C-alpha positions as CSV (number, residue, x, y, z in Angstrom):
1,M,-162.6,-3.6,125.9
2,N,-159.3,-1.8,126.5
3,R,-158.6,1.9,125.5
4,N,-156.8,1.1,122.4
5,D,-159.8,-1.1,121.1
6,Q,-162.3,1.9,121.7
7,E,-160.2,4.6,120.0
8,Y,-159.7,2.1,117.0
9,L,-163.4,1.6,116.7
10,V,-164.2,5.3,117.3
11,Q,-161.8,6.2,114.6
12,K,-163.2,3.7,112.3
13,I,-166.8,4.8,112.7
14,R,-165.6,8.6,112.4
15,T,-164.0,8.1,109.0
16,Q,-167.2,6.9,107.5
17,Y,-168.5,10.2,108.3
18,T,-165.7,12.5,107.1
19,E,-165.7,13.8,103.5
20,K,-163.2,11.9,101.4
21,E,-161.2,14.1,98.9
22,H,-161.1,13.2,95.4
23,T,-157.6,12.3,94.4
24,Q,-155.8,11.7,91.0
25,L,-155.5,8.1,91.8
26,D,-159.3,7.9,92.3
27,A,-159.7,9.4,88.9
28,L,-157.4,6.8,87.4
29,K,-159.4,4.1,89.1
30,E,-162.6,5.3,87.7
31,L,-161.1,5.8,84.1
32,D,-159.7,2.3,84.4
33,A,-163.5,1.0,85.3
34,K,-164.8,3.1,82.5
35,V,-162.7,1.2,80.0
36,K,-163.3,-2.2,81.4
37,R,-167.2,-2.1,82.6
38,P,-168.8,-2.2,78.8
39,A,-166.7,-5.2,78.1
40,N,-167.5,-6.9,81.2
41,V,-171.1,-6.3,80.9
42,F,-171.3,-7.4,77.3
43,A,-169.3,-10.6,78.0
44,Y,-171.6,-11.6,81.1
45,I,-175.0,-10.9,79.1
46,F,-174.0,-12.5,75.8
47,G,-172.4,-15.6,77.8
48,S,-175.1,-16.0,79.9
49,T,-177.5,-16.0,76.8
50,S,-175.2,-18.4,74.9
51,A,-175.4,-20.8,78.0
52,I,-179.2,-20.6,77.9
53,I,-179.3,-21.2,74.1
54,M,-176.9,-24.2,74.5
55,G,-179.1,-25.5,77.4
56,C,-182.3,-25.3,75.6
57,G,-180.9,-27.5,72.9
58,M,-179.8,-29.9,75.3
59,S,-183.1,-29.9,76.9
60,L,-184.6,-30.8,73.6
61,V,-182.1,-33.7,73.1
62,M,-182.1,-35.1,76.6
63,T,-185.7,-34.6,77.9
64,D,-189.2,-35.3,76.7
65,I,-189.8,-31.3,76.8
66,G,-190.1,-31.5,72.8
67,N,-193.4,-33.7,73.4
68,T,-194.9,-31.3,75.5
69,L,-194.2,-28.5,72.8
70,G,-195.8,-30.6,70.3
71,M,-192.7,-31.7,68.4
72,S,-192.5,-35.2,67.3
73,E,-188.7,-35.5,66.4
74,T,-186.5,-33.2,68.9
75,M,-182.9,-34.8,68.2
76,V,-182.0,-32.8,65.1
77,P,-183.4,-29.3,66.2
78,G,-182.1,-29.8,69.7
79,I,-178.6,-30.7,68.5
80,I,-178.8,-27.6,66.1
81,I,-179.9,-25.2,68.9
82,G,-177.2,-26.8,71.0
83,V,-174.2,-26.1,68.6
84,V,-175.5,-22.6,67.9
85,G,-175.4,-21.8,71.6
86,M,-172.0,-23.6,71.9
87,L,-170.4,-21.4,69.0
88,L,-172.0,-18.2,70.5
89,A,-170.3,-19.2,73.9
90,I,-167.1,-20.0,72.1
91,I,-166.9,-16.5,70.3
92,N,-167.7,-14.6,73.5
93,Y,-164.0,-14.3,74.6
94,P,-162.9,-13.0,71.2
95,M,-165.5,-10.5,71.2
96,Y,-164.8,-9.4,74.8
97,N,-161.1,-8.8,73.9
98,G,-162.1,-7.1,70.8
99,I,-164.4,-4.5,72.7
100,L,-161.6,-4.2,75.7
101,N,-158.9,-3.5,73.3
102,S,-160.7,-0.8,71.2
103,R,-161.7,0.7,74.5
104,K,-158.1,0.6,75.7
105,K,-156.9,2.3,72.5
106,K,-159.5,4.9,72.9
107,Y,-158.5,5.7,76.6
108,A,-154.9,4.9,76.6
109,D,-153.7,8.6,76.1
110,Q,-155.8,9.7,79.2
111,I,-154.7,6.9,81.2
112,M,-151.0,7.3,80.3
113,K,-151.1,11.0,80.9
114,L,-152.9,10.7,84.3
115,S,-150.7,7.9,85.6
116,D,-147.5,9.9,84.6
117,E,-148.9,12.7,86.7
118,I,-149.3,10.4,89.7
119,M,-145.8,8.9,89.5
120,G,-144.3,12.3,89.0
121,N,-142.7,11.7,85.6
């Protein structure tokens, strides 16, 4: 290993142990994450739940799991459950946009003020 490689590795390790100062750019990134995180969490959870509901309906239609549960006719309930899950999955994106847009409106002034300070306007 040559001298330059050693110095690079030493510097890389050293930066992990130095205290990082908090800048306005870091504050702007945190504020941006504060705006987006709730909408993302909602969309992931709601979308996953919707997909599971849709899958349950599909399982009733396509497998014999209904017989195991004691259901004699599984086609109609399976289709209804699957369609409900599909509708929930379809409305997930508009709901995500609604949450995101409302949070953008709530924090727009703070983000614009901080970004103007960073850019020096």
